[in-house]
N, C-alpha and C positions, 0 to 999 in steps of 0.2 A: 463868354462863358469861361469860368475858371475851373480847372480840374485839380482835385486834391491828390497829391502824390503820397502813396503809402509804401513803406519799405516791405518788400516781400520777406516772408519767414524763411529761415534756412531750410534746406532740403530735408534735413533730419527731423525738423519739427512738423513737416507736412506728411510724414509717413504715418500710417495707421499704427496705433499702439497695439502691441500683442494682447490678445484676450487673456485676462487673469486666469490663473490655474483653478481658482474656485469655480469660475464660470465653465471652464472646460470639464471640471468634474460634474457639474450639473448637466451639461450636454451629454456626457457619457452615461449618466444615470437615465436621462430621457431616452436615449437610443437603445439602451440595453436593459431597461427595467423588466421587460418580459422574460428575458433570459435569467436575470437575477431572481425574479419571482419563481421561475421554474426550479432553480437551485434551492430556494427557500422551501418550496413545496416538497421537493424530493427529500431534502434532509429533515424537514419537519415530519413527514410521514415515516421516515426511517427512525427518527428519534422516538416517535410514539410507539412504533412497533417494538423497538428494542426495550423500551420501558415496560411495556405490557408483558412480553415474553421473558424479560429479564427478571421481573419480580417473581414470576412463577418459577423460573430456574433457581433463583437464590432461595426461595422457600423450600423447594424439593431438596436442594443441596444441604440446607441447614437441618432438615428433618432426617436425611440419610446419615449425616455425620453424627447426629445426636442420638440415633437409634441404638438401643441395647436390648438384648445381646445381638451382636452383628451377624450371628449365624441363624437368627430367627427368620421365619418366612416373611414377616412384615418388613424387616430390614432389607432382605433380598429383593422384595418388590420395589422398595424405594430406590435401591441402587440400580436396578434394571431400568426404572423409570427415568432416573437422572442420565444414565448412560445412553438412553435412546432418544433424548430430547433434541429437537431442532437440528437434525443431522446437517442440513445444508448451511445453517448458520453456525453450528459448532465448529465446522472445519474451515470457515471463512469463505466458502464458495459464494454465498449470497451477497457478501459485501465487497468482494474484490473488484467488481466492475464499476463501483461508484466513482472513484477518481477518473477513470477513463471516460465515463459518460459526461461528467462535468467538463473535462477538457475538450471532448469532441463537440458538445452542443453549446458550450459557452465560448471556449477559446477559438475554435476553428472559424465560426462566422464573424468574429470581431473585425478582421480585415478582409476576409474573403467576400463577405456580402457587399462591402463598399466597392471592392474591385469589380465584382460581378455586375453590379447595377450601375457602376460609373459615377456614383455619388461622391467619390473621393475628389473629383475635379471641383465640385462646388465647395466641399469642406476645406480644401486647401487654399481657397481664395477668401476665407472669412477671418483673416487675421490670426489664424492658429499657427500656421507653419506646419509643414508636413511632419517633421520629427516631433514637435510638441504635441501635435494631434495624435500621433501614434503612441507616444510615451504616456500621455494622459489616459488614454483608453486602457493600455496594457497594465500600467502600474495600479490604477484604481481598481480594475476588475480582478487582478491577481491578488491584491491585498484582501478583497472581499471574499473570494472563493477560498483562499488559504485560511482566513480567520474562521469562516463557517466550517471548514473541514476540521480545523483544530478543535472547535467547540464540540462537534459530534464525536470526535475521537475519544473525548473524556467519557462519554456515555458508552462507547464501544468497549473501552477498557474496563468499565464497571461491569458490563455484561459478562466478560470473559474471566472475571476474578475467580469464580469457582473452579474453572478448568486449570488455572495456574497455581492453585493452592498446593502447597507441599503436603505430602502424606496421603494424597488421594489413592495412590497405588496400593498402600497397605489395606485400604478399605474397599478395594476392587472398584473404585470410582475412576472415571476418565481423568487422566492428568496429562496435560499438554505443555510442552516447553514454550515459554513466551518468545523464544527465538525461532520457532517453527516457521517454515517458509510461507505457509498459507495464512498465518496470523500476525507475523511480525510487523508487517506494513499497515496494519489496521488500527494501531493504537500508538501512543507516544507521539513524537514529533514526525514520525515517518508518514502518517496518513495525510497530514497537511502538506508535507513536502512532496509527496507523490501527486497530490491534487494540483499543486502549483506547477509541477513539471508537466503534467498532462495539459494544463491550460497553456503553458508556454509552447509545447509541441504543437498544439492546435493553432496558435497564433502564427507560428512560422509556416506550418503547412498551408494555412489559408493565404498567406502572402505569396508563397511559391506557386500554388496551384491556381489561386484566384477564382475558385468555384467552391460553393459551400458544401455540396454533397460529396464530391471527391475529397475535399479537405477533411471532412468528418471521417470518411473511411480511412484515409491515410493516418489520421491521428490515432484512431483505434488500433490500427496495425502497428504503428511505431511504438505506442505505449505498451501494447501487449508484448512486443519483442523485447523492449527494454526491461519490463517487469519480469518476464520469464528468464532472461539472461541474468538478471541480478539475483533472483531467488535460487537459481540452479547452480550458478558458477561464481558470482562475485561475492555475495554476502558472507559466505563461509570463510573467506580469506581476509576479512577485515582485521582480525587478530589471529595469531598463530594458534591453531587448535591444540587441545591437550590430547595426549595419547596414553592409554592405559591398557593393561591386560587384566585388570580387575573386572570380574563379571557383574559386579553390583554397581553399574553406572547409575547415577541419580536419574530418576524419572523425568525431572525438569530439564535435563541436559538435552541439547540438540546434537544428535548423533549424525555426523557427516559421512562417515564411512566405517566399515568393518572388514577385517581380513584375518586369515588364519595362517599360522606358521607351524612347522614341525621340524624339530631338530635345528632350530635357528634359521631355517630357510622358508621362503614364501610357499604356501601350499595352495590356497585359493582365496578368492574374495567373495564377500556376500554370504549367502546361505550355502551350506554343503549340498553336494549332489545327492540324488536318490540312491545311487550305487553305494556311496560312502555311508549313508544312513542305514541302509540295509545290511551293510557289512558290520558296522560297529554299534549302531543304535537302532535295532529293529523295532517296529511298532509293536505295542502289546497285543495280545490275541483279542479276537472279537469277544465282547462281553466284559472286557476290562473297563476300568473307570474312565480312561481317556483313550481316544482313538489315535492321538499323536502326542509326543512329549512336549512339554512346555519349553519355551526358548531357553530358560535357565537350566533345566535338566538336560537339554540337548547339548549345551555348551559344556556342562559338567561331564556328560558322557564322552564327548570327544576329547576333553582334556585328560581323561583317564587313559586314552590311547596315544598320548604324546602330542596332541594338538593344542595350540595356544591361540585364544581369540584376542585380537587387538582391536581397540575401539578408538576412533578419532572423534572428539566431540568438543562442542563449545558449551561451557557452563552457563547456567541461567543468570549468574551474577554479572555477566557481560552485556546484559540487555541494554542498559542505558549508554554505555560506550558505543555499542553497535548502532543505537538510535541516533546518537550525535554524529557518528561517522556518516551514516546514510543520509541523514538530514542535511549535513554539510555539503556533501557532493551533489545532492539533488538541488539544493539552493544555488550552488555555483552554476550548475547546468541550466537551471531556469533563468538566471540572470544572463547567461551567455546567449540563450535562445531569444530572450526578449531584446537584447542588444542586437542580435542578428536580424530580428524583425524590423527594428527601427532603422538599421542600416539598409535593408532592402527597400524600405519605403523611401528613405532619403535619396537613394540613387535612382529610383524609378522616375522617369520623366512623365509629366502629366499628359 
């Protein structure tokens, strides 16, 4: 019997070829289609709600601004109706949790569920490679959630247009600065950037904790702390604020602080004390038109007694520079967190 001799292939040819990126994207979709469907359902319901209430809001606003004479009872009713509409939505309370919820329920389980159930051991033997497996999941999902958040932020910006319109204050309509802490991160590029950051925080928390429920809780806590610190301390210092002693600060400006001086020296910060008001600006007697003086008349009253009010503020024209600054550092933070998650997976032994 004669045996046919065949030359063995080189070792590198015998290795399994890595799975193509497009197939890894398909696997990511198959594994996380329920989570992505939940995001689509959440944002879809939010979009429908914003569209319905937004049309009503814009209709009432148009009627209030076009009403003449402004002192009539009918116009006063329209103004009152606009100012009292959708309180939780008008101040941003109802929309602030959306990025955190997406990050907690989409980002945290991405790696935590694999670690908790042990299925990562099987996934890492399928020709993916642990770092490619992690990168494919995180990059694909982060692009999807950021794009979805960017799309819904356009509708959110449309809803808030009546509140940002200049001249509302002269008509006794609510006028809010687009830089206000509760609304700034809900439109522009900031909403998508915050959603991406929440997702990245969830991914790192899931890899560190390796349990789904604790990772969700940790994501909500970390995101809440970061958002609170940014709104209260960091954002107002993106650009040097303007300082003025003019009492007529634009209503669209974001006032960061106010203080009073007398004779060139610091007197007090914030609102004056009751003792000072009773001494220089007592309240009108009962039965008078107003029970307390308006803020402008209060400042004018104190200025007559040698006090000067100073206001530190950010003008509304800095909205887009602020958006780009915040979006930039949030994007850098998100990339750093995703890189940290990949590094944690790479160094972990199976």
